[in-house]
Every structure is written in structure tokens, then in C-alpha cells.
Steps between C-alpha positions, in 0.01 A plus 500: 500500500305353792493224755833344596694697239360834620589409859851399398550829317364707787730333752812521282453830319719698742795267441441513125484879501820538704684247280380672182614844618838353597540340156409826327757688706767239423416510129530879485829493689651226284391672179665826613824339617534272198441790258764698687740203485457449124555872439825484698617197300430683174657829610818335629522254207539215747581158358279233654739212556424188698691328774808582703728478200334757277784753527260793509526615860504872425403768750170549319425126517585488869270797563224333299517186713550687826189715450273217386612172657391578857157639403442193281597278793259695724210439260610137464491466880136609495429238234681233704312573822162532326417125538559526874290817521220330308516198729502712817250773421279327244523124533503467880198729561305355206357221716690531828350836599151384405533185711654685793225764510218265404377727219510211253172376648314799357609415145410133541148590613437674166480175308871500411682174565852497649663401170323772302584748774865398484517491118370855463743643755802299398435542126498880523812502718684261265406706196640816650807324640586387147436845357696698759800264507514485120494879468769547764721228349461655155595845633819364656597315180417802280708742705792257534514385136712788356778435754448126542813298585735799471829520689419478873133421446235427590513172309226258397593251773500758780215446743383857438435415135425127490254503792338828399434438130360229276217252556656371823419833669133462403490136610655596835223758553241226450689275738507775763124548467432125521733459800336787690150375420576145610663628819194711579268203464732270696563732798169693492701792641633797307838569662626139497386468139696812406813360660461165322449677166817702546703198606367288212598751232841563659586129533390410146684797350819416689477133397451585133791745509725243669428226245472724192845417363414129511186511283706492178845355428761773445668562166870416490706758311818329382808679367791291364848548639598859573227654285344792693195391694155601378388806699229434759288776347141484620522132597449379856824339615469183707850545641603169341810535283823314445688285250427210267720196431515312167262241648243775560542489877457833677729618777477805726678826437712470815730256323630791290424828678726695265490716191722574204814288455450328838152389398626363168774302677257369764247387239776317311618327817150377584410414143210745478376580150228755574328713763130502588260732676141397578232768475129552454461719189240777497286278275431289812286780643174387341536125562579573865206740519257240365633231735442717805165618361386138476612431858327808642178440305495138613530611862227761451264250340569242772430749780183621329381140458569433868307814595200384297520154658512649850201718420301198387601290799451763768215695338670812640 
């Protein structure tokens, strides 16, 4: 390794070392806690049932979830904030600190053009951003999987799980890096670039979370007449439920806010023939993940392309 790649490694090796040690510590901790959790499940003969309607809320099950849910959420929080950390402490200084201090001139006097200088630095950072975010996302999913979608959660649609696992978590790390790098080049100052990187990741994450339920049409669960409704289980309820007329028209639940004999009488008076409840089943997890992955990758690629264009136009 020499030239631009050696320089990129030398300048980023401290970050890589710290991130690697953190990942090793997280891996050891998750392995220990997950092994302990599986042993408890086996010893207590706990039935792994999914959803709120599993009917298996024993004291042992409640203890299982109580002792593991919060630590899983804590690790998931680290996975969720990783893109912002990458943008702040890796992306923003990648070019911004060099431009602010003027040290980039030394590299450019060694026969290294601005694009080659950028490619070596950004390529190494992107490679490790993918690696670290993928490992952390996999650890969260691995630890959570034995108690996934049980009783009071966490569930697949919870932000702690959806934002912290899957390919979207990796794509968000790349977006954070690209946003911080572009901000560093645009502002040529480290602190403003760090603030822009943090704000960019926060705004995009909030926007994706807000619109997530709209990416796919919900599934309507229909039960005829007074037949008991299908349990919600591990599905993500949209909060849309009510009654259906013979024409297929849907009407809100407030027309018959009753149960038992009163509900039967009310449905007969209004001419309702069935009830409906719209949900996103757990099978929607992967389509939603890939949709948000595509959005985040597109943003990352666009910001990287703009960074390259600015480098060419301004010659640093």
C-alpha cells in the first residue's frame, strides 16, 4: 500500500481501530447475552408465540422479555445513530478538516490529483462504513430473532428494529458519510459540516419513518358477520377498521361502537355484512426495507456525484 491509499489509511486508521474494537466488544456482549437468553428459554420451556394474541404471557415469558428487550433496544439505538456518527466524525472531517487547515495542499503536491485524493479517502471510509453498519445491524437482528414480535415487543415495525437492521441501516450509513463529506467540501469548515451532517441524517430518517406506512398498500383482513376478527398478531395495524356493506363500501367503526348482541343489532340496522381491519403483515418488512434502501442509496450516490463535480469545478 502506497501513495494516496497509504495516506488515506494513515489518516483514518485511528477511527478504524476504535470502530473495530467497539464492534468486537458488541459482538462478545451479544454472544454472551443471547446464549444466556436461549438457555433460559430452554430451561423454562418457554413457548415462543408471536403477537399480542399468543396467550402465552407467563411469568417466565414476561421475565424473558423484560431482561432482554431494553438491552436489545440499547444496541439498536447504537445502530440507529451510527449513520449520524459516521457523518459527523468521519464524513465531515474527510475533506472539511483538510480544507480548513490547508493540509490538502501537501497531498496535491505529491502528484496526486484532487479526484484521486478524494477517491482513496472516500473509498476507504465507505468500505468501513458498510462493514461496521452491516455487522452492527446483524448483531441486533441476531439477538432479537428468538423473541421477535412476541407479546409487548419489540416488533419488526418498531423504529428500534426497522431502522437498526436490514440493508436500510447500511444504506443510511453510506448516506451519512456522503452527507458529511459533501458538507465538508461545501462549507470548508469542520464544525458547520458536522452540524449539517447530523441534521441531514435526522431529517431523512424522520421523513422515511413518517412516510413508511404509505410505501405499500395495507392488507385488508375481512371477517364476515359476527365471526371473531383475525388477531393482529405480528402485523402492523394502520388503525383503519370498520364495517363493509353489500356494495363493498367501507364505513368507520364509530357507526357501531358496540360488542356482543348490541353489535349484531347495529350491524343488521346498517346493513353491514362484514368487518375489516387494515394492517401491514410482517411479510412487508423486506419490501419496505428495500424501498428505503433504494431511497437512501440514491441520495448517497447523488451527494457523492455532486461532491465529485464540485471537486472538478473548484479544483479544491
